[in-house]
C-alpha positions in Angstrom: -88.0 -14.1 -91.3 -86.4 -15.1 -88.0 -84.5 -12.5 -86.0 -81.0 -13.4 -85.0 -80.4 -13.9 -81.3 -78.6 -10.9 -79.8 -76.0 -12.9 -78.0 -73.4 -11.6 -75.6 -70.7 -12.1 -78.2 -72.6 -10.3 -80.9 -73.3 -7.5 -78.4 -69.6 -7.1 -77.8 -68.8 -7.1 -81.6 -71.4 -4.5 -82.5 -70.4 -1.9 -79.9 -67.4 0.3 -79.6 -66.1 -2.1 -76.9 -66.1 -4.9 -79.4 -64.3 -2.8 -82.0 -61.7 -1.8 -79.5 -61.5 -5.1 -77.8 -62.2 -5.3 -74.2 -59.9 -6.8 -71.7 -57.9 -9.5 -70.2 -59.3 -12.1 -67.9 -56.4 -11.4 -65.6 -57.7 -7.8 -65.4 -60.9 -9.0 -64.0 -63.0 -9.0 -67.2 -64.9 -11.7 -69.0 -62.9 -14.0 -71.3 -65.5 -13.3 -74.0 -63.4 -10.2 -74.9 -60.1 -11.9 -75.2 -60.2 -12.3 -79.0 -60.3 -8.5 -79.4 -57.3 -7.7 -77.3 -55.1 -7.0 -80.3 -57.3 -4.2 -81.4 -57.0 -2.1 -78.3 -54.8 1.0 -78.8 -52.4 2.2 -76.2 -53.8 4.9 -73.9 -53.6 8.5 -75.1 -51.7 9.4 -72.0 -48.9 7.1 -73.4 -49.1 8.6 -76.9 -52.0 6.6 -78.3 -55.0 8.0 -80.1 -57.7 9.2 -77.7 -61.2 7.6 -77.7 -62.7 11.1 -78.0 -60.7 13.4 -80.3 -60.1 16.9 -79.1 -63.1 19.1 -79.6 -65.7 16.3 -79.4 -67.2 17.1 -76.1 -68.8 14.2 -74.2 -71.3 16.5 -72.6 -74.1 18.3 -74.5 -74.2 22.0 -74.5 -76.2 23.2 -71.5 -78.7 24.8 -70.8 -81.0 23.8 -73.6 -83.6 26.3 -74.9 -85.5 27.2 -78.0 -87.4 30.2 -79.5 -90.4 29.3 -77.3 -88.3 29.8 -74.2 -87.0 33.1 -75.4 -90.6 34.3 -76.2 -91.8 33.3 -72.7 -89.0 35.4 -71.3 -89.8 38.3 -73.6 -93.4 38.1 -72.6 -92.5 38.4 -69.0 -90.3 41.4 -69.8 -93.0 43.1 -71.9 -95.6 42.6 -69.1 -93.8 45.4 -67.1 -94.5 43.3 -64.0 -90.9 42.7 -63.1 -91.6 42.0 -59.4 -94.3 39.6 -58.1 -95.6 39.8 -54.6 -99.4 39.9 -54.6 -100.1 36.1 -54.9 -102.3 36.9 -58.0 -103.2 33.8 -60.0 -101.8 35.6 -63.1 -98.3 36.0 -61.6 -95.7 33.7 -63.3 -94.1 32.7 -60.0 -97.5 31.5 -58.7 -98.2 29.6 -61.9 -94.8 27.8 -61.6 -95.5 27.0 -58.0 -98.8 25.3 -58.8 -97.3 23.4 -61.8 -94.3 22.2 -59.8 -96.5 21.2 -56.8 -98.7 19.2 -59.2 -95.7 17.5 -60.8 -94.2 16.7 -57.4 -97.5 15.3 -56.0 -97.7 17.7 -53.1 -100.3 20.4 -52.0 -97.9 23.4 -51.9 -94.8 24.9 -53.3 -93.0 28.0 -52.3 -90.5 29.2 -54.9 -87.3 30.9 -53.7 -84.4 32.6 -55.3 -81.9 29.7 -54.7 -81.7 26.2 -53.3 -79.8 27.7 -50.4 -82.7 30.0 -49.5 -85.0 27.0 -49.9 -83.0 25.1 -47.2 -83.0 28.3 -45.0 -86.8 28.8 -45.3 -87.5 25.2 -44.6 -85.5 25.1 -41.4 -86.9 28.4 -40.3 -90.5 27.2 -41.0 -89.9 24.2 -38.7 -88.5 26.6 -36.0 -84.9 25.3 -36.0 -82.7 27.8 -34.3 -80.0 28.6 -31.7 -78.8 25.5 -29.8 -80.6 23.0 -32.0 -78.9 20.1 -33.8 -79.7 18.9 -37.3 -78.3 15.6 -38.5 -77.1 15.6 -42.1 -74.3 14.2 -44.2 -70.8 15.3 -45.0 -71.2 14.4 -48.7 -73.1 17.4 -49.8 -72.9 21.0 -51.1 -71.8 23.5 -48.5 -75.2 25.2 -48.4 -76.8 22.2 -46.6 -74.6 22.9 -43.6 -74.3 26.7 -44.0 -78.0 27.2 -43.7 -78.0 25.4 -40.4 -75.0 27.2 -39.1 -76.6 30.5 -40.1 -79.4 29.7 -37.7 -76.9 29.2 -34.9 -77.6 25.5 -34.9 -75.2 22.6 -35.3 -75.2 20.4 -38.4 -74.1 17.0 -37.2 -72.2 15.3 -40.0 -72.9 11.5 -40.6 -70.5 9.4 -42.6 -71.3 8.0 -46.0 -72.5 4.5 -47.1 -69.6 3.2 -49.2 -71.8 1.4 -51.7 -74.4 4.2 -52.3 -72.5 7.4 -51.4 -75.7 8.5 -49.5 -75.9 9.2 -45.8 -75.3 6.0 -43.8 -78.7 5.7 -42.1 -77.4 3.0 -39.8 -75.2 5.7 -38.1 -77.9 8.3 -37.5 -79.3 7.1 -34.2 -75.9 7.2 -32.4 -75.7 10.9 -33.2 -79.1 11.9 -31.8 -79.0 14.0 -28.6 -81.6 15.8 -26.5 -81.0 18.9 -28.8 -81.6 17.1 -32.1 -84.5 18.6 -33.9 -84.3 17.3 -37.5 -82.8 14.9 -39.9 -81.7 16.5 -43.2 -80.8 13.7 -45.7 -79.4 14.7 -49.1 -80.3 12.9 -52.3 -76.8 13.6 -53.5 -76.2 13.5 -57.2 -79.8 12.6 -57.8 -79.9 9.1 -56.3 -82.1 8.5 -53.2 -81.1 8.3 -49.6 -82.7 5.4 -47.6 -85.9 7.1 -46.8 -87.6 4.1 -45.2 -84.9 3.9 -42.5 -84.7 7.7 -42.1 -88.5 8.2 -41.7 -88.7 5.3 -39.2 -85.9 6.9 -37.1 -87.5 10.3 -37.3 -90.9 8.8 -36.1 -89.2 6.9 -33.3 -87.4 10.0 -32.0 -90.1 12.6 -32.8 -87.9 14.4 -35.3 -88.8 16.4 -38.5 -87.3 15.4 -41.8 -86.2 18.0 -44.4 -85.2 16.4 -47.7 -82.4 18.2 -49.5 -83.4 17.2 -53.1 -81.5 20.2 -54.6 -79.8 17.7 -57.0 -82.7 15.3 -57.4 -85.5 16.8 -59.5 -87.7 14.0 -60.8 -86.2 11.2 -58.7 -88.6 8.9 -56.9 -88.9 6.8 -53.8 -91.5 4.0 -54.0 -93.1 5.9 -56.9 -93.3 9.2 -54.9 -91.2 12.1 -55.9 -88.1 12.8 -53.8 -88.7 15.8 -51.7 -92.3 14.8 -51.0 -91.5 12.0 -48.4 -90.4 14.1 -45.4 -92.0 17.1 -43.8 -90.5 19.4 -46.3 -88.4 19.0 -49.5 -86.0 21.5 -50.9 -84.8 22.0 -54.6 -82.3 24.1 -56.5 -82.8 25.4 -60.0 -79.2 26.6 -60.4 -77.8 26.5 -64.0 -76.3 23.0 -63.7 -79.4 21.3 -62.4 -81.6 19.1 -64.6 -84.4 21.7 -64.1 -82.6 25.0 -64.3 -83.2 28.8 -64.4 -79.7 30.2 -63.7 -80.7 30.5 -60.0 -83.8 29.6 -58.1 -85.1 27.1 -55.6 -88.3 25.8 -54.0 -89.7 24.3 -50.9 -92.5 21.7 -51.2 -94.8 20.1 -48.6 -98.3 18.9 -47.8 -99.1 20.8 -44.6 -100.8 24.2 -45.1 -99.5 25.9 -42.0 -95.9 24.7 -42.3 -95.7 25.6 -46.0 -97.3 29.0 -45.2 -94.5 29.7 -42.8 -91.9 28.7 -45.5 -93.7 30.8 -48.1 -93.7 33.8 -45.7 -89.9 33.8 -46.0 -90.2 34.4 -49.7 -92.5 37.4 -49.4 -91.7 39.4 -46.2 -94.1 37.5 -43.9 -97.2 37.8 -46.1 -99.8 35.0 -45.7 -99.8 33.2 -49.1 -103.4 32.1 -48.6 -104.7 35.5 -47.6 -105.9 34.4 -44.2 -104.3 37.3 -42.4 -102.1 35.1 -40.3 -98.9 36.7 -39.0 -95.5 35.1 -39.8 -91.9 35.9 -39.6 -90.4 36.5 -43.0 -87.8 37.7 -45.4 -87.5 38.4 -49.1 -86.5 35.2 -51.0 -88.7 36.1 -54.0 -87.9 35.2 -57.6 -88.5 37.5 -60.6 -91.0 36.7 -63.3 -88.0 36.2 -65.6 -86.8 33.2 -63.5 -90.4 31.9 -63.4 -90.7 32.2 -67.2 -87.4 30.3 -67.6 -88.6 27.5 -65.3 -91.9 27.2 -67.1 -90.0 26.8 -70.3 -87.6 24.2 -69.0 -90.4 22.2 -67.4 -91.7 21.4 -70.9 -88.8 19.2 -71.7 -87.9 17.8 -68.3 -89.7 14.4 -68.7 -88.2 13.8 -72.1 -84.8 14.7 -70.9 -85.2 12.5 -67.8 -86.3 9.6 -70.0 -83.2 10.0 -72.2 -80.9 10.1 -69.2 -82.6 6.9 -67.9 -82.1 5.1 -71.2 -78.4 6.1 -71.5 -77.7 5.3 -67.8 -79.2 1.9 -68.2 -77.2 1.3 -71.3 -74.0 2.4 -69.6 -74.8 0.0 -66.7 -75.3 -2.8 -69.1 -71.9 -2.2 -70.6 -70.2 -1.8 -67.2 -71.7 -5.1 -66.2 -69.5 -6.8 -68.8 -66.3 -5.6 -67.2 -64.9 -5.3 -63.7 -63.2 -2.4 -62.0 -65.7 0.4 -62.5 -69.3 -0.1 -61.4 -72.4 2.0 -60.6 -73.1 2.7 -57.0 -75.8 0.5 -55.5 -79.4 1.8 -55.1 -81.7 1.2 -52.1 -84.7 -1.0 -52.9 -87.1 1.9 -52.4 -85.5 4.0 -55.2 -87.9 3.6 -58.2 -86.3 6.3 -60.3 -83.1 8.2 -59.9 -82.6 11.8 -60.8 -79.5 13.3 -62.4 -76.9 15.8 -61.3 -73.9 13.6 -61.0 -74.0 9.9 -61.7 -71.8 8.1 -59.1 -69.6 5.1 -59.7 -67.1 3.0 -57.7 -63.5 2.5 -58.8 -61.8 -0.7 -57.8 -58.1 -0.3 -58.3 -57.4 -4.0 -57.7 -58.7 -4.6 -61.2 -56.2 -2.0 -62.5 -53.0 -3.4 -61.1 -53.4 -1.0 -58.1 -53.5 2.1 -60.3 -54.4 5.0 -58.0 -57.7 6.8 -58.8 -56.0 10.1 -59.5 -53.9 8.4 -62.2 -56.9 6.6 -63.6 -58.7 9.9 -63.9 -55.8 11.6 -65.6 -55.6 8.7 -68.1 -59.3 8.9 -68.7 -59.1 12.7 -69.2 -56.5 12.1 -71.9 -59.0 9.9 -73.6 -61.4 12.8 -73.7 -63.6 11.6 -70.8 -63.5 13.6 -67.6 -64.6 11.8 -64.4 -65.4 13.7 -61.2 -64.5 12.5 -57.7 -67.9 10.9 -56.9 -68.5 13.0 -53.9 -69.7 16.6 -53.6 -67.6 17.4 -50.5 -66.2 16.2 -47.2 -67.8 19.1 -45.2 -66.7 17.7 -41.8 -63.1 18.8 -42.9 -64.1 22.3 -44.1 -62.4 25.1 -42.1 -65.6 27.1 -42.2 -66.7 25.1 -39.1 -64.1 26.8 -37.0 -65.0 30.2 -38.5 -68.5 29.7 -37.3 -67.4 28.5 -33.9 -65.3 31.6 -33.4 -68.3 33.9 -33.9 -69.3 35.7 -30.7 -72.9 34.4 -31.0 -71.7 30.7 -31.2 -69.5 31.1 -28.2 -72.4 32.6 -26.3 -74.9 29.8 -27.3 -72.7 26.7 -27.1 -70.5 26.0 -24.1 -66.8 25.1 -24.9 -67.4 21.5 -23.8 -70.1 21.0 -26.4 -67.9 22.4 -29.2 -64.9 20.3 -28.1 -67.2 17.2 -28.1 -68.3 18.2 -31.6 -64.7 18.4 -32.8 -63.9 15.0 -31.3 -67.0 13.2 -32.9 -66.7 15.0 -36.3 -65.2 12.0 -38.1 -66.2 10.6 -41.5 -63.4 8.3 -42.7 -65.5 6.5 -45.3 -66.4 9.7 -47.2 -62.7 10.6 -47.2 -61.8 7.2 -48.6 -64.5 7.6 -51.4 -63.0 11.0 -52.3 -59.5 9.8 -52.4 -59.8 6.2 -53.6 -63.1 4.8 -54.9 -65.4 7.6 -56.0 -66.1 8.5 -59.7 -68.8 10.5 -61.3 -70.2 11.9 -64.5 -72.4 15.0 -64.9 -76.0 14.9 -66.0 -75.2 16.4 -69.4 -73.3 13.3 -70.4 -76.5 11.3 -70.3 -78.3 13.6 -72.8 -75.9 12.3 -75.5 -76.0 9.1 -77.5 -75.4 5.4 -76.9 -72.1 5.8 -78.7 -71.1 8.2 -75.9 -71.8 5.5 -73.4 -69.7 3.0 -75.4 -66.8 5.5 -75.6 -66.8 5.7 -71.8 -66.3 1.9 -71.4 -63.9 1.7 -74.3 -61.7 4.2 -72.6 -61.9 2.3 -69.3 -60.9 -0.9 -71.1 -57.9 0.8 -72.7 -56.7 2.1 -69.3 -57.2 -1.3 -67.7 -55.2 -3.1 -70.3 -52.2 -0.8 -69.8 -52.7 0.0 -66.1 -49.3 -1.5 -65.1 -47.5 1.0 -67.3 -49.3 4.0 -65.8 -48.4 3.4 -62.1 
């Protein structure tokens, strides 16, 4: 028996979009949807029925665990070894380090008690300190910059690529000075920064590269794991991450000595390889309970990543049938994205000029909560002046340098994304069903059809 061809028209009819109708050509959508216009309900914010009824959460419950995870935690508890610091092969933290390093394709991993401490240890291991400058991006979690400031060094914020929401690598070289020591790109949301350009710039100017992959577990650049491209890579295992343990982090790398220096910060300066080398250090250790949780979560990471990939691909296919909301672009080197937040671009011209904040409110009424698309605009954060007012900062940096910093600290594109174009969905959304993806686009279509009434 011959299979029926799955045409674009039958695709529309057999999805939620087809059931709801999709949109007007004048709204920027394909005319193939025009026959279904009469079926589109008015938006919930105007009194219509929501796409997702109250109580039907688009996101799956998180974290996910089972009895095996609980037993692994209990075994760690019953071992009566609640602190691990000897580098014994039997220690759970060491077992996780070896497993994570193997998964990431690197020689070494140093597990820490947070992603923040991973960033701290990585910068200390590369001898970044007072008076140095580290080029990073404004669109990132505060810890990226805090850890640099805490070393009495300057994070130099670079504006965002409006199409990818990553650091705009074309702007990096103009911010390099004689004091620049490192580039710290962030794979924000789980997508990849342009590592080809960044590594080329670093090589040209003899700079080290620290990848902030705290939101990018399992993402890839040219089939290599994000975090394994630069000199060091940093990860977070905080509760919301795709590989989570409540709190926790890790530094990964290939070079023994550099990674030994990083590891020494997790274990009070001890040499992780037992070679009796002397290092500076601190105590960023994790407990075996965190390690047990991570070992349990690693069992399902690939399957969860694959499901997220499938749902994201399906959502992108649906979004390609309409205009006005589209995925951010990816750089050619990104062979797999990771998931923390999935970024999209809102184009209000396809919604009769409806401002993003009103679009988000209308979508929320439909039971679909979009984020702003960016993590932050750190260049605007008042904590910068708090650091600059510290006695040590005033001692290290002359007034002229701090005044110049203030003058150059401009990132208008990221501010525009935050206010006008950026949208995002959390990673838990993509652990749902194809029906969930259809509901997202159905709600967008409803808002688009009635956009003029929402202004």
